[in-house]
N, C-alpha and C positions, 0 to 999 in steps of 0.2 A: 536519759538515752532512749532514742527510737531505733526500731529496728524493722526494716521491710520483711514481709515473706508471703507466703500463701494466704491470700484474700484478707489481710489485714496488715497494719501497723502496730507492732507491738511497744510497751514504754516500760521501762523499769526508774523508781526512784531510790532503790535501794542496792545499787551497783551490780544488780544483773540476779539477785536471790530471787526476785517475785516480777512476772512480766504479765501486762494487763493489754488484751487487744482492744483498737481502738478501731471500729469499724462504722461508727452511724454515719450513713451518708454515702459509703460505698454501694456499689451495684450489687445486687444479690441475685443469684441464679444461675451464675456462669463463675466459672475459675480464673483467677488471675494471679499474675505475683507483682507484689511492690519491690522493684529490684534498686530502686534509690529513693532515700529520704534527704531533702536539705532541708536546714533550719538557718531561720534569720539571726543574725547575731546581735542585731540592734532590737529585736523583737522576738527571743525565744519561742513566743506562744503561736507564731507565723512559722507554717511547717508545710512543706510541699512533698508529695510522693510521686513517683513518678512509675506507672504500669510498664511491664512488657509488652509491648504492643501500641505503645503511642498513648496511652491515658494520662491524664494530668490532674491531680486532686490537691485541693488545699485545705489548710484549718488556720483559723484565726485564732482559736482558744485551745491550743495544744492539744489539739486531737480529740475532742468533746464531739464534734461533728465536722465532716468532711464535704466539701462542695467540689463538682467539677470545674476545670478549667478548659477552656479551649485550647487546642495546641497551636503552634505559630503555623500560619498559612504558608509553608514551603510547597511548591510546584508539584511535588510529587509525593513518592514515600517520605513521609514529614516526621520518622520517628526521632525522638529527644533523647540521645544518650544523657546528656548532662544539662542540670539548672545552677546557676549561680546566683546569689542573691547580694545586690551590694551590701556591704557592712554595716555602712551609716543610716542605709532608707530600705525599708522592708517591701516598700512597694516597686521599688527598680530591680528588674529581674533580666537575666541573659539567659537564654536557652538557646543550647546547640541542635544543629538538625542534620539529619545525614543527606538531604538533596537541596536543602535554601541555603546552606551556611549558619548565621550568627542572628537570632531575633532579640529586640529587646522592649521590655513592657515597664512603663512606668506607673501603672495602675494596679498592680498586683497581679497581671495575667488577663485582665480582663481585654487589653486591645495589645497588638504587636506592632513592631516596626522594623524592618528590616534593617541589618547594619553590618554590610557586606563592602564598604566602599574600600576597593585596594584588596580585597580577599578574594583569589582567583580561585580555589580550590572550594567550594561549598559543600563537600564531604566532612563536615566537623563533627568529631569524637570525642574532643575534651576541650574543655573550658574553665580557666581558673582566673580569680581578681588578685591583682596583686595586692601583696599586703602593705597597707597604709597609703594607697593611690589606688580608690577605686575607680579611677577614669582609665586604669590601665588594665588591660585583659589580655590574657595567652590563651591562644586555641592550637589544638592540635588536630591534624586533618589524616583523613584516611590517603593511604597510599595509591593511584591511580596505575594503570598499566598502560603501559603505548603499544601502538601497532608497529609493522615493520613491512618493509618490503626490500626484497632482495631479487638482483637478475644474475644467472648463472650463466657460462659459456656453454656453448652448444654441446659440449660432451659431458656437463655436470662437474667439472674437476677443480672450477675456480667459481669465485665471486667476482661478476663484473661491477656490479657496486651494491651495497647493502646500506640501509639507513633506517633509522628509529623515525616515527612520524607521530607526533602527539603532542598533548599540554601537560599540566601539572594536575588533570584529573585521569579519570577512566576514559579510555579511547579504544576502538575496537573496529577494524577493517572487515568488509562482509562481501565485497565483490570488486572484481577488477577487468580491465581489459586494455590490450595493447595493441595501439595502430600499426600501421605498416611503416610508419616513420620511428617507430621504437618509445613513441610516448605513451605512457602509463597512466591510466584511468583509474580513480580508487575511487570507493565509497563504503560507507561506515556510519557509527554511531559515535558521539563525544559528549562529555560532561565537562569539558575543558574549558573556560574561560581564556584562556591561553593558545588556543588549537593554531595551529600556523595558518595565517589567511594572507592570499594574494591576489589580487584584481577581483574581489570578492562581491557577487551579488547582494550576500548579508554577511556582515563583517563582525556582529557580534551573536556570543550565545543569547537566546531570547528564555529558553525554558531548563527543567532540568537536565534535559538531555536534548539534540538537535542530530537531525542529519548531518552528513557532509559529504560533499564530491571535490575531488581536485585531480589537476593534471600535472605529471611531473615529466620533466625535460629527459629525453633519450642518457643522457648520462648521468640522471638521478642525481644532480646537483642542484636544481631549483626547481621551484613551483612555477608553473606557467600561470595557473588559476588555481585556487582553492578558496571554498565558501562554506560557512554553515546553511542550514536550511529548516525552518522549523518557527513556532509560534511560542507559545509562554507556557505550553505544557510538556508533553516528552513527545520525542520522534526518534525513531530508526530509521538507518539506512540499510534496508536488506540486499537488493540487487542494482546494477546498472548495465545501461546499453550502451553503444556505440554507434551512430549511423556512418555511412560513408563520408560525410561533410566533416565530422568532429563533433556534433552535437551529443551531449550526455543525456540519457533517457533514464531518470532514479526512481526507484518504488522503495515501498517502506511502510510503516505503520505510524499514524500520528494521533493524539489525545489533543489536540488544541484545538480551540474554537476559532483562533485567527492565524492558522497556516496560510501562508502566501498562495493564493489562488489568483489564475487569471485566465481568459478564452477557455472556461473548464465546463465541462460536460456536468459536473456534479460542483459548484460552488461553494456549497456549504456542507457542515459537518451534522451526521446524522442521529450518532449515540445518543439514546436517553440517559445512560448512566454516565457520568463523570468520567468515570475510570476506562470505559470501553472506548475503542480506538476506530478509526477507520482507514482502511489503505489509501494510499495517494499514488499519483504519478505524474512527474514533474519533467518538462523538458528545458533544458538550458540553452542558452545561444552559445556559439563556437567558443567564444572567449569567456564563458562562465557568469559574465556579467549582468546578464538580463535572463527571466524566465520568459520564454515563446510559447509556453502553456502549462498550466498546474492544476489539478483538479484532484477532490477528494475523491474515493472510491469505497461505497460501502453502503450499509442500511442502519437500523436503530440500534442494533446488537453490536458483536464483538466483529472486527473484520481486520484481516492482516494479509499484505500483499508480501510475497517473499520469492518472487521471480519474475524476469522482465527479457522480452526480445524485441527487436526491431525490424521491417523488411526494407527493403529497396525502396518501398514507396513513403517508407517514415510511417507507416502503422505501427502502433505499439502493442505486444501481446503481453498480458500479465495475468498471472497465477497466485493463490495464496488460499487463504482458510475463513471462511465467514461462518456467523450463527446466526445471519439475518435474514428470516422470512424474507422482507423486504427489499433484498439485495437488488440493485438495479439490473433487469433481464433484457434482453433484445435478441430476437432470432435464436433463441434459447435450445439446444439439443434437450435442457432437462431444466424443468421449471418449478417444481417442488423441492425444497432444501430436503435432505434425509431421505427422498422417494417416500416420504410420508404424510399423507393429508392430515394426520393429527396434529402436526407441527403447524397449522394455519389456526388452531383455535388454542394451541396448548404451546405456547412459545417455549416453554420450561422442558419441553421433551427433546429440543434439538439437540444434536450431537454437535453438527457443523460438518459443512461440505468444504471439499476445493470448491474453488471457480476460477474462469476462465473468462477472459473480457480482451477485447479487441477495439483498440482506438482507432478512429481515424486521426492521418496524418495532421490535423490543426488543433485535435484534443478537445474539439468540441461536440462530438457525438462518438455513439458505439457502433462499430459495423455489425458485432455480436456481442451478447455477455449470457453466461449460463453458471448455472451449479452442475456440479460433477461428484457424484459420490454414490453411498447407499445408507443405509437407516442408522449405520454408526458413524464414527468419526473418522473424516478423509481430508487431504490437505494437501495441495499442490506445492510442491518446492522448487521446481526450475520449469523454465521454458524456451523452447526452440520453434524456429521456422524455417520453412525451407522456400525455395527460389517460388513456388507456386502459392506460397500464402497458407498453406497446411500448419497447423499448430501440433506440436508434440510437448506434451506435459507428463513431469515425473513427479511422482509424489508417494503418498502411504496412506495406507487404509485398514480399518476395522472393521470393516463392513463385510459379511458373506454376501451380501446381495448388489455389489459391487457391478456397476455395467459392463458386461464383456462382451465382443463381437465373437462372431462366431470361430471356431477353431483356434482359442487364445494359445498364446505360447505356455501358458498355466491355467488351468482352468479351476483347481480346487485353492480352497481356503484355507491356511493353518492356524495362525494367532493374529499376526499383525504382517501385514503385506505390503512390498512397493507395489507401484504399477506405472504403466506406460500408457499412454492414451494418445491417439491422433485425431485431431479434429479437422475434418476435411472442410474447404472452402465450399460454395455452394452459390449459384447463379439460378436467374429466371429467368429466359429467355422467351419473350412474347411475340408471337407473329399475327400482324394484321394485314389484310389484303383490300385495296381498293381500285376501281376501274374506272375509266373515261375513255371516250364517251360510252356509254349504256343508256338506251340501245346503239348500236352500230350495225351499218349496212354489211353486208356479206360483201366480200373483198376489200371493204375498208381497214383501217390500222385500230387496233385496240391496245390501250396501253395500260397493263396492269402496275400497280405501287405495291412492292411488299416491303413493309417495314417489321425489322428485326430490333426488339429493343430488349435491352439486359435490365430487367427490375432488381439485380442483385441479391443478397448485401455484398457477394464479391466479384470480381472479373470474370466474363467468361472468355477463358483461353480460346484459341484457334476456333472461333465460331465460325460456322458452315450453315448455308440456306440451300437447301433442296428443292428444286419447282418443278412440278410436275405438268408437262404441256398439254392444255385442253384436248380433249378430241373434239374434231371438225376445226382446228384451229392447225394455222401452219406456222412455225417461229420466224419471227424477223430479227429481233437484236434483244440483248439482255447486256445492261450496265449496273455498276453499283456504286455508292457512295464512297466506299472504301474496299480496298481489294479488287480481285477478279474474277468473271465468270466464265464458264466453258460449256460446251454442249450445247444443245439444241433439243434436247427430249430424252429425259429430265435434263434440266440447267442446274449446274452447281456451281455455286459463289462462293468464295473462300473470302471470309470479311477479316480475318485477324482477330486482333484480342480487343473484347468490349469492355470497357471499364462499367461500374456499377452506374445505371441511371442514362447509359449511352445509347444509339440507336443508328444504325445504319439501314439505308435503301436501296432496294432494286429495281430498277423500271424495264420491266419487260415487253416487249412489243410481239403482239401476234395477229394474224389476218384472220377471222372467220371464213371458213369454205363453203359452208351449208348453213341456212337458216335453224332458227333452234337456240336452246339455250346451251352455255358452254360452261364449265366450272375449272379453276385453276386452283390448284393444291400446293399449299408450301410447309414445310417444315425447318426448323432450326435446331442445330445440336452445337455442342462444344465439348472441349476437352475436361471443364469444368462440371462437376455433379450439378443438374438440374433439380431443383427442390418443387417444381409445378410442371409436370410433364403434359398436364390437361390445356394449355395455352400455345 
């Protein structure tokens, strides 16, 4: 008789009167529990011991010596609840896993092969070989939860429709949107190989869990499209946003090295540790069948995207949590994680910050990306944007030095606080002046060209240029490449909106009235904050 216990397998040969611990070869120096012992019927000297927490050990001499056996290569948490040994062959072993289904070994556990053909639920909790038929196995699977979607009438007194959505394993919803026509868009995470799919970009589950996105018709009776999204590791779907044309923007976290990417600002996964994740941002076509762009978002440590919004120009705004000191930054309001220079040389000191990133409409570039937080734990949970392109982030913080603006709604820290932060857009208007001909005769026409350029990163709203007439010159005319100019000293030109890297030019003609040097002065302003007043 063998019995598992704390840090040992015990055996008795006298009906339990005396027990002997069998520990040679077991790990030393830390606590573990043997929670299952499996004996070969064809060779009772072969015994397997299963540890709580996924360790597997094997003896071929009745417990005199134990050796470690590599567990099956399930894609995620590969806990092994049960082993079953072929009653006719001690080298043929079956293992159940809670994330990868059933695995089979024909060499005593040295190598494993998946044995899941036709098995939809890979959360296998029980496994038994039929008596007298070693080729017949029975498995018991964990029950999975479905998500649901319900629509209530305007007064909340009755259901318009209500439906389950899911497969035979765990499914959960995390974000939704309803368009003007009543179509419902859902995002979430699934472990089900039989999750309902229609007109899909990705029609099969690739890893332990994948993200999903779907569109349901206004009556709640049919899927217009539904798709998995993921690689061979684990993914989750955190939130979605939908633009005015019906494109879905999905965000979440991925631990897959082969997550689908296209037109990506970050085409490869960065984490050094296998179990760490990157965030991702994916834009689907309107019919859900193709990816217009899809990109990783993260550094070498742990990154998780939890919120997304999209503006009228199809720029995506994303927030979440990162412990990566090398998280990709651009035009950042905060350039050091945890606001602590020690984290550069000591990554273990990182508690983690929120991040906020804005992606260009094509997904190939950042408009900006920044850390947001103090010296303790900070995480962004949701994000919104207004018509001007300002970003509003809500989240949680444990930092007593979380960055605050003057006269905040609340300035004192208690224990763990919520925060709301507004990140304003900014532009950089630059003015350049040239003239022709130079020199010019008194009484002749002198043409000034005033170039107003927006160096970005954001649009300059309602840009205006003010030009002061030089002393010793009379005004002739002023015209602009866009907008209108009024006045004759000073001249005010309303140029309208200037997107990033756009330029407007003003041609102003004057007539010098006396000999000598004359100087024209011009300034430009807009309704958008200017990050460089010197130019």
